[in-house]
N, CA, C and O atoms as a GROMACS GRO file, in nm:
protein
  252
    1MET      N    1 -10.643   8.217  -4.852
    1MET     CA    2 -10.691   8.167  -4.980
    1MET      C    3 -10.592   8.065  -5.034
    1MET      O    4 -10.473   8.094  -5.047
    2ALA      N    5 -10.640   7.948  -5.064
    2ALA     CA    6 -10.555   7.842  -5.117
    2ALA      C    7 -10.571   7.835  -5.269
    2ALA      O    8 -10.681   7.849  -5.322
    3ILE      N    9 -10.461   7.813  -5.335
    3ILE     CA   10 -10.462   7.797  -5.480
    3ILE      C   11 -10.417   7.656  -5.512
    3ILE      O   12 -10.311   7.613  -5.467
    4ALA      N   13 -10.496   7.585  -5.587
    4ALA     CA   14 -10.462   7.448  -5.626
    4ALA      C   15 -10.426   7.446  -5.774
    4ALA      O   16 -10.485   7.516  -5.855
    5ALA      N   17 -10.329   7.366  -5.804
    5ALA     CA   18 -10.287   7.351  -5.944
    5ALA      C   19 -10.270   7.203  -5.973
    5ALA      O   20 -10.233   7.125  -5.885
    6PHE      N   21 -10.296   7.165  -6.095
    6PHE     CA   22 -10.272   7.028  -6.135
    6PHE      C   23 -10.231   7.027  -6.282
    6PHE      O   24 -10.253   7.122  -6.356
    7MET      N   25 -10.170   6.918  -6.321
    7MET     CA   26 -10.124   6.904  -6.458
    7MET      C   27 -10.152   6.761  -6.503
    7MET      O   28 -10.130   6.666  -6.428
    8VAL      N   29 -10.199   6.746  -6.624
    8VAL     CA   30 -10.223   6.615  -6.682
    8VAL      C   31 -10.130   6.601  -6.802
    8VAL      O   32 -10.129   6.685  -6.892
    9VAL      N   33 -10.053   6.494  -6.803
    9VAL     CA   34  -9.963   6.467  -6.915
    9VAL      C   35 -10.025   6.352  -6.996
    9VAL      O   36 -10.034   6.239  -6.947
   10TRP      N   37 -10.067   6.382  -7.118
   10TRP     CA   38 -10.129   6.280  -7.203
   10TRP      C   39 -10.026   6.192  -7.271
   10TRP      O   40 -10.047   6.072  -7.288
   11PHE      N   41  -9.913   6.254  -7.310
   11PHE     CA   42  -9.806   6.172  -7.367
   11PHE      C   43  -9.673   6.242  -7.343
   11PHE      O   44  -9.666   6.363  -7.325
   12ASN      N   45  -9.569   6.161  -7.344
   12ASN     CA   46  -9.433   6.210  -7.325
   12ASN      C   47  -9.347   6.146  -7.433
   12ASN      O   48  -9.341   6.023  -7.444
   13ILE      N   49  -9.281   6.229  -7.513
   13ILE     CA   50  -9.199   6.181  -7.624
   13ILE      C   51  -9.059   6.237  -7.609
   13ILE      O   52  -9.041   6.356  -7.581
   14ASP      N   53  -8.959   6.150  -7.628
   14ASP     CA   54  -8.819   6.192  -7.631
   14ASP      C   55  -8.759   6.156  -7.766
   14ASP      O   56  -8.801   6.060  -7.830
   15LEU      N   57  -8.662   6.234  -7.809
   15LEU     CA   58  -8.584   6.202  -7.928
   15LEU      C   59  -8.450   6.148  -7.879
   15LEU      O   60  -8.371   6.222  -7.820
   16ILE      N   61  -8.425   6.020  -7.904
   16ILE     CA   62  -8.303   5.955  -7.857
   16ILE      C   63  -8.240   5.883  -7.975
   16ILE      O   64  -8.303   5.797  -8.037
   17ASP      N   65  -8.117   5.918  -8.006
   17ASP     CA   66  -8.042   5.853  -8.116
   17ASP      C   67  -8.120   5.850  -8.247
   17ASP      O   68  -8.118   5.750  -8.318
   18GLY      N   69  -8.187   5.959  -8.277
   18GLY     CA   70  -8.258   5.970  -8.404
   18GLY      C   71  -8.391   5.898  -8.410
   18GLY      O   72  -8.453   5.890  -8.516
   19LYS      N   73  -8.437   5.845  -8.297
   19LYS     CA   74  -8.566   5.776  -8.294
   19LYS      C   75  -8.659   5.848  -8.197
   19LYS      O   76  -8.616   5.917  -8.105
   20ILE      N   77  -8.788   5.830  -8.221
   20ILE     CA   78  -8.891   5.888  -8.135
   20ILE      C   79  -8.928   5.783  -8.031
   20ILE      O   80  -8.982   5.677  -8.063
   21TRP      N   81  -8.899   5.815  -7.906
   21TRP     CA   82  -8.932   5.726  -7.795
   21TRP      C   83  -9.059   5.777  -7.728
   21TRP      O   84  -9.062   5.888  -7.674
   22ILE      N   85  -9.164   5.697  -7.732
   22ILE     CA   86  -9.289   5.731  -7.664
   22ILE      C   87  -9.278   5.673  -7.524
   22ILE      O   88  -9.286   5.552  -7.505
   23GLN      N   89  -9.260   5.761  -7.425
   23GLN     CA   90  -9.239   5.717  -7.287
   23GLN      C   91  -9.372   5.700  -7.213
   23GLN      O   92  -9.382   5.617  -7.122
   24ARG      N   93  -9.470   5.776  -7.251
   24ARG     CA   94  -9.604   5.767  -7.190
   24ARG      C   95  -9.705   5.800  -7.298
   24ARG      O   96  -9.686   5.894  -7.375
   25ASP      N   97  -9.813   5.724  -7.303
   25ASP     CA   98  -9.917   5.749  -7.402
   25ASP      C   99 -10.054   5.727  -7.340
   25ASP      O  100 -10.098   5.614  -7.322
   26GLY      N  101 -10.119   5.836  -7.306
   26GLY     CA  102 -10.252   5.829  -7.248
   26GLY      C  103 -10.360   5.871  -7.346
   26GLY      O  104 -10.472   5.901  -7.305
   27THR      N  105 -10.326   5.874  -7.475
   27THR     CA  106 -10.425   5.913  -7.575
   27THR      C  107 -10.515   5.795  -7.608
   27THR      O  108 -10.480   5.680  -7.582
   28GLU      N  109 -10.630   5.824  -7.664
   28GLU     CA  110 -10.728   5.718  -7.690
   28GLU      C  111 -10.679   5.618  -7.795
   28GLU      O  112 -10.685   5.498  -7.773
   29GLU      N  113 -10.632   5.668  -7.908
   29GLU     CA  114 -10.590   5.578  -8.016
   29GLU      C  115 -10.443   5.540  -8.005
   29GLU      O  116 -10.404   5.432  -8.049
   30GLY      N  117 -10.363   5.626  -7.949
   30GLY     CA  118 -10.219   5.602  -7.941
   30GLY      C  119 -10.146   5.700  -8.031
   30GLY      O  120 -10.177   5.711  -8.150
   31ILE      N  121 -10.050   5.769  -7.976
   31ILE     CA  122  -9.976   5.870  -8.051
   31ILE      C  123  -9.892   5.806  -8.162
   31ILE      O  124  -9.862   5.872  -8.262
   32ALA      N  125  -9.854   5.680  -8.147
   32ALA     CA  126  -9.776   5.611  -8.250
   32ALA      C  127  -9.853   5.607  -8.382
   32ALA      O  128  -9.794   5.624  -8.489
   33ALA      N  129  -9.983   5.586  -8.376
   33ALA     CA  130 -10.065   5.583  -8.499
   33ALA      C  131 -10.065   5.719  -8.566
   33ALA      O  132 -10.060   5.728  -8.689
   34ASP      N  133 -10.071   5.826  -8.487
   34ASP     CA  134 -10.066   5.961  -8.544
   34ASP      C  135  -9.930   5.986  -8.610
   34ASP      O  136  -9.923   6.047  -8.717
   35LEU      N  137  -9.824   5.941  -8.547
   35LEU     CA  138  -9.690   5.958  -8.605
   35LEU      C  139  -9.678   5.882  -8.738
   35LEU      O  140  -9.619   5.932  -8.833
   36GLU      N  141  -9.733   5.761  -8.742
   36GLU     CA  142  -9.732   5.683  -8.867
   36GLU      C  143  -9.809   5.756  -8.978
   36GLU      O  144  -9.762   5.764  -9.091
   37ARG      N  145  -9.926   5.808  -8.945
   37ARG     CA  146 -10.006   5.880  -9.045
   37ARG      C  147  -9.932   6.005  -9.094
   37ARG      O  148  -9.954   6.052  -9.206
   38ALA      N  149  -9.845   6.059  -9.009
   38ALA     CA  150  -9.766   6.176  -9.047
   38ALA      C  151  -9.645   6.138  -9.132
   38ALA      O  152  -9.570   6.225  -9.176
   39GLY      N  153  -9.627   6.008  -9.156
   39GLY     CA  154  -9.520   5.963  -9.245
   39GLY      C  155  -9.395   5.912  -9.176
   39GLY      O  156  -9.295   5.886  -9.242
   40ILE      N  157  -9.399   5.898  -9.045
   40ILE     CA  158  -9.282   5.848  -8.973
   40ILE      C  159  -9.287   5.695  -8.973
   40ILE      O  160  -9.386   5.636  -8.929
   41PRO      N  161  -9.181   5.631  -9.024
   41PRO     CA  162  -9.181   5.484  -9.031
   41PRO      C  163  -9.179   5.420  -8.892
   41PRO      O  164  -9.125   5.476  -8.797
   42LYS      N  165  -9.238   5.301  -8.882
   42LYS     CA  166  -9.243   5.228  -8.756
   42LYS      C  167  -9.105   5.202  -8.698
   42LYS      O  168  -9.088   5.199  -8.576
   43GLU      N  169  -9.006   5.182  -8.784
   43GLU     CA  170  -8.871   5.152  -8.735
   43GLU      C  171  -8.803   5.274  -8.671
   43GLU      O  172  -8.692   5.262  -8.618
   44HIS      N  173  -8.869   5.390  -8.675
   44HIS     CA  174  -8.817   5.510  -8.608
   44HIS      C  175  -8.897   5.545  -8.482
   44HIS      O  176  -8.874   5.649  -8.420
   45ILE      N  177  -8.991   5.458  -8.446
   45ILE     CA  178  -9.076   5.482  -8.329
   45ILE      C  179  -9.052   5.370  -8.228
   45ILE      O  180  -9.063   5.252  -8.261
   46VAL      N  181  -9.019   5.407  -8.105
   46VAL     CA  182  -8.997   5.310  -7.997
   46VAL      C  183  -9.106   5.330  -7.892
   46VAL      O  184  -9.128   5.441  -7.844
   47LEU      N  185  -9.172   5.222  -7.857
   47LEU     CA  186  -9.271   5.228  -7.750
   47LEU      C  187  -9.199   5.208  -7.618
   47LEU      O  188  -9.194   5.097  -7.564
   48GLY      N  189  -9.142   5.316  -7.566
   48GLY     CA  190  -9.060   5.311  -7.446
   48GLY      C  191  -9.137   5.270  -7.321
   48GLY      O  192  -9.076   5.229  -7.222
   49PHE      N  193  -9.269   5.283  -7.324
   49PHE     CA  194  -9.349   5.244  -7.208
   49PHE      C  195  -9.369   5.094  -7.200
   49PHE      O  196  -9.421   5.043  -7.101
   50ARG      N  197  -9.330   5.022  -7.304
   50ARG     CA  198  -9.336   4.876  -7.303
   50ARG      C  199  -9.202   4.821  -7.252
   50ARG      O  200  -9.097   4.879  -7.280
   51PRO      N  201  -9.204   4.712  -7.176
   51PRO     CA  202  -9.078   4.652  -7.131
   51PRO      C  203  -8.993   4.609  -7.250
   51PRO      O  204  -9.046   4.565  -7.352
   52PRO      N  205  -8.860   4.620  -7.238
   52PRO     CA  206  -8.772   4.585  -7.351
   52PRO      C  207  -8.795   4.445  -7.406
   52PRO      O  208  -8.782   4.424  -7.527
   53GLU      N  209  -8.830   4.350  -7.322
   53GLU     CA  210  -8.849   4.213  -7.370
   53GLU      C  211  -8.978   4.198  -7.453
   53GLU      O  212  -8.993   4.098  -7.524
   54LEU      N  213  -9.069   4.293  -7.444
   54LEU     CA  214  -9.194   4.287  -7.522
   54LEU      C  215  -9.188   4.370  -7.650
   54LEU      O  216  -9.271   4.351  -7.740
   55ARG      N  217  -9.093   4.461  -7.660
   55ARG     CA  218  -9.086   4.551  -7.777
   55ARG      C  219  -9.070   4.479  -7.910
   55ARG      O  220  -9.124   4.528  -8.010
   56PRO      N  221  -9.000   4.365  -7.918
   56PRO     CA  222  -8.991   4.297  -8.049
   56PRO      C  223  -9.127   4.254  -8.105
   56PRO      O  224  -9.139   4.231  -8.225
   57TYR      N  225  -9.227   4.244  -8.021
   57TYR     CA  226  -9.359   4.197  -8.063
   57TYR      C  227  -9.457   4.310  -8.094
   57TYR      O  228  -9.572   4.285  -8.129
   58THR      N  229  -9.411   4.435  -8.083
   58THR     CA  230  -9.501   4.548  -8.104
   58THR      C  231  -9.512   4.592  -8.249
   58THR      O  232  -9.608   4.660  -8.287
   59GLY      N  233  -9.415   4.554  -8.331
   59GLY     CA  234  -9.414   4.600  -8.469
   59GLY      C  235  -9.340   4.733  -8.486
   59GLY      O  236  -9.329   4.785  -8.597
   60TYR      N  237  -9.290   4.786  -8.376
   60TYR     CA  238  -9.215   4.912  -8.379
   60TYR      C  239  -9.068   4.881  -8.345
   60TYR      O  240  -9.033   4.767  -8.317
   61ALA      N  241  -8.986   4.983  -8.348
   61ALA     CA  242  -8.844   4.966  -8.317
   61ALA      C  243  -8.830   4.918  -8.172
   61ALA      O  244  -8.914   4.947  -8.087
   62ILE      N  245  -8.722   4.844  -8.146
   62ILE     CA  246  -8.702   4.792  -8.011
   62ILE      C  247  -8.615   4.885  -7.927
   62ILE      O  248  -8.622   4.882  -7.804
   63ALA      N  249  -8.534   4.966  -7.992
   63ALA     CA  250  -8.449   5.066  -7.922
   63ALA      C  251  -8.386   5.158  -8.022
   63ALA      O  252  -8.311   5.248  -7.984
   0.00000   0.00000   0.00000
């Protein structure tokens, strides 16, 4: 009898130097929007899945 297992990761968040780094976001709207609605300022959210050279254009923290 074979047992199969799988796991789906919708998002991955790390806390680094007091900021929330979103490393992976597979949600429909984006977890960053949920964090903003929860009162977390954009300057405390880093879109880590974006290349560093593009982060200044996201409206969120760059690092």
